[in-house]
ROMI-222406 format. One line per 10 residues: their letters; for each residue x, y, z of N, C-alpha, C, O, CB. Coordinates in steps of 0.1 Angstrom, whole numbers. Glycine has a CB too. Layout:
BEGIN
a	X:Y:Z:X:Y:Z:X:Y:Z:X:Y:Z:X:Y:Z | ...
***
This chain:
BEGIN
mnrvfgidvg	8:-12:0:0:0:0:9:12:0:18:14:8:-9:0:12 | 6:22:-9:14:34:-10:9:44:1:-3:45:4:12:41:-24 | 19:50:7:16:60:18:23:73:14:32:74:5:22:55:31 | 17:84:19:22:98:16:24:105:29:15:104:38:12:105:7 | 35:112:31:37:121:42:34:135:39:37:140:28:52:120:47 | 27:142:48:26:157:47:33:163:59:29:160:71:11:161:47 | 43:171:57:51:176:68:49:192:68:54:199:59:66:172:66 | 43:197:79:41:211:80:50:217:90:49:214:102:26:214:85 | 60:224:86:71:230:94:66:244:98:67:253:91:84:231:87 | 62:245:111:58:258:116:68:264:125:79:258:128:45:257:124
gtsikiglfe	66:277:129:76:283:138:77:277:151:88:279:158:72:298:139 | 67:270:156:67:264:169:68:249:169:75:243:177:54:268:176 | 61:243:160:61:228:159:61:223:145:57:230:136:50:222:167 | 65:211:143:65:204:130:53:193:131:54:184:140:78:197:127 | 44:194:123:32:185:123:34:175:111:35:180:100:19:193:122 | 34:163:115:36:152:105:23:144:103:17:140:113:48:143:109 | 18:142:91:7:134:88:10:123:79:17:125:68:-5:143:83 | 6:111:82:7:100:73:-6:97:66:-16:95:73:13:87:80 | -6:97:53:-19:96:45:-18:84:36:-8:79:32:-21:108:37 | -30:79:33:-32:70:22:-34:78:9:-38:90:10:-44:60:24
eggelvatee	-32:73:-3:-32:80:-15:-46:87:-17:-46:98:-24:-29:71:-26 | -56:81:-12:-70:87:-14:-73:98:-5:-84:105:-7:-80:76:-12 | -64:102:4:-66:113:13:-70:110:27:-72:119:35:-77:122:7 | -70:97:31:-73:94:44:-61:96:53:-50:91:51:-78:79:45 | -63:104:64:-53:106:74:-51:94:83:-61:91:90:-55:119:82 | -40:87:83:-38:75:90:-33:78:104:-37:72:114:-28:66:83 | -23:87:105:-16:90:118:-10:103:118:-7:109:107:-6:79:121 | -8:109:130:-1:122:131:10:121:142:9:113:151:-11:133:134 | 19:130:141:30:132:150:33:147:151:33:153:141:42:123:147 | 37:151:162:41:165:164:54:166:172:55:160:182:30:174:170
vptgallted	64:174:167:76:176:174:79:191:174:76:198:165:88:168:167 | 86:195:185:90:210:185:99:213:174:108:205:169:97:213:199 | 98:225:169:106:229:157:120:232:161:129:224:156:100:242:151 | 123:241:170:137:244:173:144:249:160:138:252:150:144:233:179 | 157:250:161:165:253:149:167:240:140:168:229:146:179:258:153 | 166:242:127:168:231:118:180:235:109:178:238:97:155:228:110 | 192:233:114:204:238:107:214:227:105:223:228:97:210:249:114 | 214:217:114:225:207:114:219:193:111:207:191:111:232:207:127 | 228:183:109:224:170:106:217:164:118:207:156:116:236:161:103 | 221:168:130:214:163:142:199:169:142:190:162:146:221:167:155
dfakvtgalg	198:181:138:185:187:138:176:180:128:164:177:131:185:202:134 | 181:177:116:174:170:106:170:156:110:159:151:107:182:170:92 | 179:150:118:176:136:122:164:135:131:158:125:132:189:131:130 | 161:146:138:149:147:147:136:145:138:127:139:142:149:160:155 | 137:151:126:126:151:117:125:137:111:114:131:111:127:162:107 | 136:132:105:135:119:98:133:108:108:126:98:105:149:117:91 | 137:110:121:135:100:131:120:99:134:114:89:137:143:103:144 | 113:111:135:99:112:138:91:105:126:81:98:129:94:126:139 | 96:107:114:89:100:103:90:85:104:81:78:101:95:105:89 | 102:81:108:104:66:109:95:61:120:90:50:119:118:64:112
rvleqngaap	94:68:131:85:63:142:71:62:138:64:52:142:86:73:154 | 66:72:130:52:71:126:50:59:117:40:52:119:48:84:118 | 59:56:108:58:44:100:58:31:108:49:23:107:69:44:90 | 67:31:117:69:18:126:56:16:134:51:5:135:81:20:135 | 51:27:140:39:26:148:26:22:140:17:17:146:36:39:156 | 27:23:127:16:20:119:18:9:109:11:7:99:11:32:111 | 29:1:113:31:-11:105:35:-9:91:32:-17:82:20:-20:106 | 41:2:88:45:6:74:60:7:73:67:9:83:39:19:69 | 65:5:61:80:5:58:83:17:49:74:22:42:84:-8:51 | 95:23:50:99:34:42:97:32:27:94:42:20:114:37:44
eevcaigldi	98:20:22:96:17:8:82:19:4:79:21:-8:100:2:5 | 72:20:13:58:22:10:55:37:8:44:40:3:49:16:21 | 64:45:11:62:60:10:65:64:-4:76:64:-9:71:68:20 | 54:68:-11:56:71:-26:58:86:-28:63:90:-38:44:66:-33 | 54:94:-18:55:109:-20:55:115:-7:49:111:3:43:114:-29 | 63:127:-6:64:134:6:62:149:3:69:154:-6:77:132:13 | 53:156:10:52:170:8:57:177:21:54:173:32:37:174:6 | 65:188:19:71:196:29:68:210:27:69:216:16:86:193:30 | 63:217:38:61:232:37:70:239:47:75:233:56:47:235:39 | 72:252:44:79:261:54:72:274:55:64:278:46:94:263:49
pgpvdaegrv	74:281:66:67:294:68:75:306:61:81:314:67:66:297:82 | 75:306:48:82:316:40:79:314:25:74:304:21:97:316:42 | 81:325:17:78:324:3:87:313:-4:99:311:-2:81:337:-4 | 80:305:-13:86:295:-21:82:297:-35:70:296:-38:83:280:-16 | 91:299:-45:87:301:-59:85:287:-66:87:277:-60:97:309:-66 | 82:288:-78:79:275:-86:91:266:-87:90:255:-90:74:279:-100 | 103:272:-86:115:264:-87:120:259:-73:131:253:-72:126:272:-93 | 112:261:-63:116:257:-49:126:266:-42:132:262:-32:122:243:-50 | 128:278:-47:137:287:-40:129:295:-29:118:299:-31:143:297:-51 | 136:297:-18:130:303:-6:134:318:-6:146:321:-8:135:296:7
gmlpniqldd	124:326:-4:126:341:-4:132:346:9:142:353:9:114:348:-7 | 125:343:20:130:347:33:123:338:44:113:332:41:126:363:36 | 129:338:56:124:330:67:124:338:79:133:337:87:132:317:69 | 114:347:81:114:356:92:112:350:106:115:356:116:105:367:90 | 106:338:107:102:333:119:108:319:123:103:312:132:87:331:119 | 118:315:116:124:302:118:139:302:114:143:308:105:116:291:111 | 147:293:121:161:291:117:161:278:110:159:267:116:170:291:130 | 163:278:97:161:266:88:170:267:76:171:276:69:147:265:83 | 177:255:75:185:252:62:176:243:54:176:231:56:199:246:65 | 168:249:46:157:242:39:164:231:29:158:220:28:148:251:31
kglraaiqds	175:235:23:181:225:14:187:213:21:186:202:17:193:232:6 | 192:216:33:197:205:41:186:196:46:188:184:46:205:210:53 | 175:202:50:164:194:55:158:185:43:155:173:45:153:203:61 | 156:191:32:151:184:20:160:172:17:156:161:14:149:193:8 | 173:175:17:183:164:14:182:153:24:183:141:20:197:170:13 | 181:156:36:180:146:47:168:137:45:168:125:47:180:152:61 | 156:143:42:144:136:40:145:127:27:141:115:28:132:145:39 | 151:133:17:152:125:4:162:113:6:159:103:0:157:134:-7 | 172:115:14:182:104:17:175:93:24:178:81:22:194:109:25 | 165:96:33:159:86:41:148:79:33:144:68:36:153:92:54
fgaarlafvn	142:86:23:131:80:15:134:82:1:127:90:-6:118:87:19 | 144:75:-4:149:77:-18:139:74:-29:140:80:-40:161:69:-20 | 129:65:-26:120:62:-36:108:71:-37:100:70:-46:115:48:-34 | 107:81:-28:96:90:-27:98:103:-35:110:108:-35:92:93:-13 | 88:108:-41:89:121:-47:87:132:-37:77:131:-29:78:123:-59 | 96:141:-36:95:152:-26:90:165:-32:96:170:-42:109:154:-19 | 79:171:-26:74:183:-31:76:194:-20:76:190:-8:59:182:-35 | 78:206:-24:82:217:-15:72:229:-17:71:233:-29:97:221:-16 | 66:235:-7:56:245:-9:56:254:3:61:251:14:43:239:-11 | 51:266:2:48:276:12:37:270:22:28:263:17:45:290:7
danaaalgel	38:273:35:29:267:44:14:272:42:5:264:43:33:270:58 | 12:285:40:-1:289:38:-7:284:24:-19:281:24:-2:305:38 | 1:283:14:-4:277:2:-7:262:4:-17:257:-2:7:278:-9 | 1:255:13:-2:241:16:-16:240:23:-24:232:20:9:236:25 | -19:250:32:-31:249:39:-43:252:30:-53:245:31:-32:260:50 | -41:261:20:-51:263:10:-54:251:1:-65:248:-2:-47:275:1 | -43:244:-2:-44:232:-10:-52:221:-2:-60:214:-8:-30:226:-14 | -49:220:11:-56:211:19:-71:213:20:-79:204:19:-50:211:33 | -75:226:21:-89:230:21:-95:227:8:-107:224:7:-91:244:26 | -87:229:-3:-92:227:-16:-94:212:-19:-104:208:-26:-82:233:-27
wqgaargvgs	-86:204:-13:-86:189:-15:-96:182:-7:-105:175:-12:-72:183:-12 | -96:185:6:-105:178:16:-113:187:25:-119:182:35:-96:168:24 | -113:200:23:-119:209:33:-129:218:27:-137:215:18:-109:217:39 | -130:230:34:-141:240:31:-140:246:17:-150:252:13:-141:250:42 | -129:245:10:-128:251:-3:-131:242:-14:-130:246:-26:-114:257:-5 | -136:230:-11:-139:220:-22:-151:226:-30:-161:230:-25:-143:207:-16 | -149:227:-43:-159:232:-52:-159:247:-53:-168:253:-60:-172:228:-48 | -151:254:-47:-150:269:-47:-140:273:-58:-129:268:-59:-146:275:-33 | -144:283:-66:-135:288:-76:-124:297:-71:-112:296:-76:-143:294:-87 | -127:306:-62:-117:315:-57:-119:316:-42:-130:318:-36:-119:329:-64
avlvalgtgv	-107:315:-35:-107:316:-20:-94:321:-15:-84:319:-22:-111:303:-14 | -93:326:-3:-81:329:3:-81:323:17:-89:326:25:-79:345:4 | -71:314:19:-70:307:32:-60:316:40:-49:318:36:-64:293:31 | -65:321:51:-56:330:60:-51:322:72:-59:317:80:-64:342:65 | -38:319:73:-32:311:83:-27:321:94:-17:328:92:-21:302:78 | -33:320:106:-29:329:117:-22:320:127:-29:313:135:-42:336:123 | -9:320:127:-1:312:136:10:320:142:8:331:146:5:300:129 | 22:314:143:33:321:148:36:334:139:40:344:144:46:312:148 | 33:332:126:33:343:117:19:344:111:9:338:115:44:342:106 | 18:352:100:5:353:92:8:351:78:17:358:72:-2:367:95
gagvivdgrv	1:342:71:3:340:57:-11:337:51:-21:336:58:13:329:54 | -11:336:38:-23:332:31:-20:324:19:-10:326:12:-31:345:27 | -30:315:16:-29:307:3:-40:312:-6:-52:313:-2:-31:292:6 | -37:316:-18:-46:322:-27:-50:312:-37:-42:307:-44:-40:335:-34 | -63:310:-39:-69:301:-49:-77:309:-59:-86:316:-55:-78:290:-42 | -73:308:-71:-80:315:-82:-83:304:-93:-74:297:-97:-72:327:-88 | -95:303:-97:-99:293:-107:-95:279:-103:-91:271:-112:-93:297:-121 | -97:276:-90:-94:263:-85:-79:260:-84:-76:248:-81:-100:253:-94 | -70:269:-86:-56:267:-85:-49:276:-75:-53:288:-74:-49:268:-99 | -39:271:-68:-32:280:-59:-22:288:-67:-15:284:-76:-24:271:-49
vagafgaage	-22:301:-63:-13:311:-70:-1:313:-61:-2:317:-50:-20:325:-72 | 11:310:-67:24:312:-59:30:325:-62:37:331:-53:33:301:-63 | 28:331:-74:35:343:-77:48:341:-84:54:330:-82:36:352:-65 | 53:351:-90:66:350:-98:78:347:-88:87:340:-92:69:363:-105 | 77:353:-76:88:351:-67:84:344:-54:91:344:-44:94:364:-63 | 73:337:-55:68:330:-43:61:338:-32:58:332:-22:79:322:-37 | 59:351:-35:54:359:-24:39:362:-25:34:369:-17:61:373:-25 | 32:355:-34:18:357:-35:12:351:-22:15:340:-17:12:350:-47 | 3:359:-15:-3:354:-3:5:358:10:0:355:21:-4:340:-3 | 16:366:8:23:370:20:16:382:26:22:393:28:37:374:16
ighltvnrse	3:380:30:-5:392:35:0:396:49:-4:406:54:-19:388:36 | 7:387:56:13:391:69:22:402:68:25:409:79:20:379:75 | 27:406:56:36:417:55:29:429:47:36:437:42:48:413:48 | 16:429:47:9:441:43:11:451:54:9:448:66:-6:438:40 | 13:464:51:15:474:61:1:479:65:-7:483:57:23:486:55 | -2:477:78:-15:481:84:-14:492:94:-24:497:98:-22:469:90 | -2:496:98:1:506:107:13:514:104:24:509:108:1:501:122 | 12:525:97:24:532:92:31:539:103:42:544:101:20:542:81 | 25:541:115:31:548:126:39:538:135:46:543:145:21:555:134 | 39:525:132:46:515:141:61:517:139:66:519:128:42:501:137
trvcgcgrcg	68:516:150:83:517:150:89:504:153:101:502:150:88:528:160 | 82:495:159:87:481:162:90:474:148:81:475:139:77:473:171 | 101:467:147:105:461:135:99:447:134:101:439:144:120:461:133 | 93:444:123:88:430:120:100:421:117:111:425:114:78:430:109 | 97:408:117:108:398:113:113:400:99:123:395:96:103:384:115 | 104:406:90:108:408:77:118:420:75:123:423:64:96:410:68 | 119:428:86:128:440:85:120:453:83:126:464:83:138:439:74 | 107:452:81:99:464:79:91:466:92:92:459:101:89:462:67 | 82:477:91:75:480:103:60:481:100:56:485:89:80:493:109 | 51:478:110:37:480:108:30:469:101:19:471:95:34:492:102
cleqyasatg	36:457:100:30:446:92:19:440:99:18:440:112:41:435:89 | 9:434:92:-2:427:98:3:416:108:-4:414:118:-11:421:87 | 13:410:104:19:399:113:22:403:127:21:395:136:31:393:106 | 25:416:129:28:422:142:16:423:151:17:425:163:35:435:140 | 4:421:145:-9:423:152:-18:411:152:-25:408:161:-16:435:147 | -18:403:141:-27:393:139:-22:379:141:-29:369:140:-33:394:125 | -9:378:144:-3:365:147:-5:361:161:-9:370:169:13:365:143 | -1:349:165:-2:345:179:7:354:188:3:358:198:2:330:181 | 19:357:183:28:365:191:22:379:192:24:386:202:42:365:184 | 16:384:181:10:397:181:-1:399:191:-2:409:198:6:401:167
vvrmyrerce	-10:389:191:-21:389:200:-16:389:215:-21:397:223:-31:377:198 | -7:381:218:-1:380:232:6:393:235:4:398:246:8:368:233 | 13:398:226:20:411:229:10:422:231:12:430:241:30:415:217 | 0:423:223:-10:434:225:-17:432:238:-20:442:245:-20:434:213 | -20:420:242:-26:417:255:-18:422:266:-22:429:275:-30:402:256 | -5:418:266:4:422:277:6:437:278:6:443:288:18:415:275 | 7:444:266:8:458:266:-4:465:272:-3:475:279:11:463:252 | -16:460:268:-29:466:273:-30:463:288:-36:472:295:-40:460:266 | -26:452:293:-26:449:308:-17:459:315:-21:465:325:-21:435:310 | -5:461:309:4:471:316:-2:485:316:-1:492:326:17:471:308
aagatpvplt	-8:489:304:-14:502:304:-26:504:313:-28:515:318:-19:505:289 | -33:493:316:-45:493:324:-42:490:339:-51:491:347:-56:484:319 | -29:487:342:-26:483:355:-32:470:359:-34:468:371:-30:494:365 | -34:461:349:-40:448:352:-30:437:352:-20:439:345:-52:445:342 | -32:427:359:-23:415:360:-27:406:349:-39:401:348:-23:408:374 | -18:402:340:-21:393:329:-25:379:335:-19:375:345:-10:392:319 | -33:372:328:-35:358:332:-22:350:329:-14:354:321:-47:351:324 | -20:339:336:-8:331:334:-7:326:319:-17:321:313:-8:319:343 | 5:328:313:7:325:299:19:315:299:28:316:306:10:337:290 | 17:305:290:28:295:289:40:300:280:50:294:280:22:282:283
gptdtlsvfr	38:311:272:48:316:264:43:327:255:31:331:256:54:305:255 | 51:332:246:48:343:237:37:340:227:33:350:220:60:348:231 | 33:328:225:23:325:215:10:319:221:2:313:214:29:315:204 | 9:320:234:-2:313:241:-15:321:240:-20:327:249:1:312:256 | -21:321:228:-33:328:225:-45:321:232:-55:327:235:-36:330:210 | -44:308:234:-54:300:240:-58:306:253:-70:307:256:-50:285:242 | -48:309:261:-51:315:275:-58:329:273:-66:332:281:-38:316:283 | -53:336:263:-59:350:261:-74:348:257:-83:356:262:-52:357:250 | -77:339:248:-91:337:244:-99:332:255:-111:336:257:-91:326:232 | -94:323:263:-102:318:275:-105:330:284:-116:330:290:-94:307:282
aaehgnevaa	-95:338:287:-97:350:295:-108:359:290:-117:363:297:-84:358:297 | -108:361:277:-118:370:270:-132:363:271:-142:370:274:-115:372:255 | -133:350:269:-145:343:270:-151:343:284:-163:342:286:-144:329:265 | -143:345:294:-147:346:308:-149:360:313:-150:363:325:-137:339:317 | -149:370:303:-152:383:306:-141:393:309:-143:404:313:-161:383:318 | -129:388:306:-117:397:307:-117:407:296:-114:404:285:-104:389:307 | -120:420:300:-121:430:290:-108:434:283:-108:437:271:-127:443:296 | -97:433:290:-84:436:284:-81:426:273:-76:429:262:-73:437:295 | -83:413:276:-81:403:266:-90:405:254:-85:403:243:-83:389:273 | -103:408:257:-112:410:246:-108:422:237:-109:421:225:-126:412:251
daifsmadyl	-103:432:243:-98:444:236:-87:440:227:-86:445:215:-94:455:246 | -77:432:232:-66:428:223:-70:420:211:-66:422:200:-55:421:232 | -80:411:214:-84:402:203:-92:410:193:-91:408:181:-93:391:209 | -101:419:197:-108:427:188:-100:437:180:-103:440:169:-119:435:195 | -88:442:186:-79:450:178:-73:441:167:-71:446:156:-68:455:188 | -69:429:171:-64:420:160:-74:418:149:-71:419:137:-61:406:167 | -87:416:152:-98:415:142:-99:427:134:-101:426:122:-111:411:149 | -97:439:139:-98:451:132:-87:452:122:-89:455:110:-98:463:141 | -75:450:126:-63:450:117:-65:440:106:-62:443:94:-50:447:125 | -70:428:109:-71:417:99:-82:421:89:-81:419:77:-75:404:106
gyalaqvscv	-93:426:94:-104:431:85:-100:441:76:-103:441:64:-116:436:93 | -91:451:81:-86:461:72:-77:455:61:-78:459:49:-78:471:80 | -68:445:65:-60:439:55:-68:431:45:-64:432:33:-50:429:62 | -78:423:49:-85:416:40:-93:425:30:-95:421:18:-95:407:47 | -97:436:34:-104:446:25:-94:450:14:-99:452:3:-108:458:33 | -81:451:17:-72:455:7:-69:443:-3:-68:444:-15:-58:459:13 | -69:431:3:-67:419:-5:-79:417:-15:-77:413:-27:-66:406:4 | -91:420:-11:-103:419:-19:-102:429:-31:-108:426:-42:-115:422:-11 | -95:440:-30:-94:449:-41:-85:443:-52:-85:448:-64:-88:462:-37 | -77:432:-49:-69:426:-59:-74:412:-63:-75:409:-75:-55:424:-53
idpevyligg	-78:404:-53:-83:391:-56:-98:389:-57:-103:382:-66:-78:381:-45 | -105:396:-49:-120:396:-49:-125:381:-48:-132:377:-56:-126:402:-61 | -121:374:-37:-124:360:-36:-139:358:-32:-145:367:-27:-115:353:-26 | -144:346:-34:-157:342:-29:-158:341:-14:-167:345:-8:-162:329:-36 | -147:336:-8:-147:333:6:-133:334:12:-123:331:5:-152:319:8 | -132:339:24:-120:339:32:-121:327:42:-131:327:49:-117:352:39 | -111:319:43:-111:308:53:-101:311:63:-89:313:60:-108:294:46 | -105:312:76:-96:316:87:-91:304:94:-99:296:100:-103:326:96 | -78:301:93:-72:290:100:-60:293:108:-58:304:112:-68:280:89 | -53:283:112:-41:284:120:-45:284:135:-57:283:138:-34:297:117
gvgkgfgffg	-35:284:144:-38:284:158:-47:295:163:-56:292:171:-25:284:166 | -45:307:159:-53:318:163:-67:316:157:-77:321:164:-47:332:158 | -69:310:146:-81:308:140:-91:299:148:-103:299:146:-80:301:126 | -85:292:158:-93:284:167:-103:292:175:-113:288:179:-85:275:176 | -99:305:176:-108:314:184:-118:322:175:-124:331:179:-100:324:191 | -120:317:163:-129:324:153:-143:326:159:-149:336:156:-129:316:140 | -148:316:167:-161:318:173:-162:330:181:-173:335:183:-164:305:181 | -151:334:187:-152:346:195:-150:359:187:-157:369:190:-141:346:206 | -141:359:177:-139:372:170:-144:372:156:-143:383:149:-124:374:170 | -150:361:151:-155:361:138:-164:372:133:-162:378:123:-161:348:135
erlrsafrhy	-174:375:141:-184:385:138:-177:399:138:-181:407:130:-196:385:147 | -168:401:147:-161:414:148:-152:415:135:-151:426:130:-152:415:160 | -146:404:131:-138:404:118:-147:408:106:-143:416:98:-131:391:116 | -158:401:105:-167:404:94:-172:418:94:-172:425:83:-180:395:94 | -175:424:105:-179:438:106:-168:447:102:-170:457:95:-183:441:121 | -155:444:107:-144:453:103:-142:452:88:-139:462:81:-131:449:110 | -143:440:82:-141:439:68:-151:447:60:-147:454:51:-142:424:64 | -164:446:64:-174:453:57:-172:468:58:-176:476:49:-188:449:62 | -167:473:70:-164:487:72:-153:492:62:-155:503:57:-160:489:86 | -143:484:60:-131:489:52:-132:485:37:-125:492:29:-119:483:58
clatsagtri	-140:475:34:-139:470:20:-146:479:10:-155:487:13:-144:456:19 | -143:477:-3:-150:483:-14:-164:477:-13:-166:465:-11:-143:480:-28 | -174:486:-15:-188:481:-13:-192:469:-21:-200:461:-17:-198:493:-17 | -186:468:-33:-190:456:-42:-185:443:-36:-190:432:-40:-184:458:-56 | -175:443:-27:-170:431:-21:-176:428:-7:-172:418:0:-155:432:-19 | -186:435:-3:-192:434:11:-198:420:13:-200:416:24:-202:445:13 | -202:414:2:-209:401:4:-199:389:5:-203:377:6:-218:398:-8 | -186:391:5:-176:381:6:-178:373:19:-179:380:30:-162:387:5 | -179:360:19:-180:352:31:-167:351:38:-156:350:32:-186:338:27 | -167:352:51:-156:349:60:-160:338:70:-168:341:78:-151:363:67
vqaslgnaaa	-153:327:68:-157:315:77:-144:309:82:-133:312:78:-165:305:68 | -146:300:92:-135:292:97:-131:281:88:-140:274:83:-139:287:111 | -118:279:86:-113:268:78:-117:255:85:-118:254:98:-98:268:76 | -121:245:77:-126:232:83:-116:222:88:-119:214:97:-135:226:73 | -104:223:83:-94:213:87:-85:217:98:-77:210:103:-85:210:75 | -87:230:103:-79:235:114:-64:234:112:-60:237:101:-82:226:127 | -57:230:122:-42:230:121:-37:219:112:-25:218:109:-36:229:135 | -46:210:108:-42:199:99:-42:203:85:-37:195:76:-51:187:101 | -47:214:81:-49:218:67:-36:217:59:-36:212:48:-55:232:66 | -25:223:65:-12:223:58:-7:209:56:-1:206:46:-2:231:65
mygcayqall	-9:200:66:-5:186:64:-12:180:52:-6:173:44:-7:178:77 | -25:182:51:-33:177:40:-27:183:27:-26:176:17:-48:180:42 | -25:196:27:-21:202:15:-7:198:10:-4:197:-2:-20:217:17 | 2:195:20:15:190:16:14:177:9:21:174:-1:24:189:29 | 6:168:15:4:155:9:-2:156:-5:2:149:-14:-5:146:18 | -12:165:-6:-18:167:-19:-8:172:-29:-8:167:-41:-30:176:-18 | 0:182:-25:10:187:-35:20:176:-39:24:176:-50:17:199:-28 | 23:168:-29:32:157:-33:26:147:-43:33:142:-52:36:149:-20 | 13:144:-41:6:136:-51:5:142:-64:7:135:-74:-7:132:-45 | 3:155:-64:2:163:-77:15:162:-84:16:160:-97:-3:177:-75
ars	26:164:-77:39:164:-83:43:150:-88:51:149:-97:50:169:-72 | 37:140:-82:41:126:-86:33:122:-98:38:114:-106:38:116:-74 | 22:128:-100:13:124:-112:18:130:-125:12:127:-135:-1:128:-110
***
């Protein structure tokens, strides 16, 4: 039986999915990202792949295709533009995976494009002609679907909406080297930072947080009536609505799919996001649907596997 791996390399964790060719997800594994620069670092990834196979009674020879994504622009030739949120030698990682699974076809894609492919293949974008998958995680990216196909762009930067300028007065520098990017407000780190800043300004004690990306605790606090937490989340929704209004002037999609770790809180901020979008957008785009992505954090794993199968065919 042929198996396919989908490997989603995020700024915080690496999510591994083992699939059958028809799209059934057989097993998952998650490992901390850390730096991916040395042979020992790469071995953590290939070792995890091996464990998943062993635990599911499969052999490396059964893996016919592997899809790998990264949080940065990737052009049609597999060249990486920039990596603002991760320490990664992408060529070294690809070589290590290929050495471990020599018979498998390896495909390489941007993470948000992978998530869009996943939703197109097995999720909320099935049957949709045009959509934008917005991935709100450690960073912010988007996968753009036009006429049923993902658009990568000439230099791999299509969908890099996390680096749209939404605040020209910002002096804090983004990971890309510019200032005032959407990623500074709508990512997990952005939400937590804004929450902490608002707590300090209000003289309030923040709820316990496990780290700089712990939006789950911020959402829980907001849902239990914490006004400072709600204010930070609604500010995020306003910035995001403003950015999507600008995207609609170029793409004009049928639907926006909100995914990623921060997207798990869509039930809390979704209506505020829709309201902000309608406030800022061109009137003709006001009917654009904004919904939660259906595959959650698994979307990119699905998309990586799908891209690998497309590359193999």
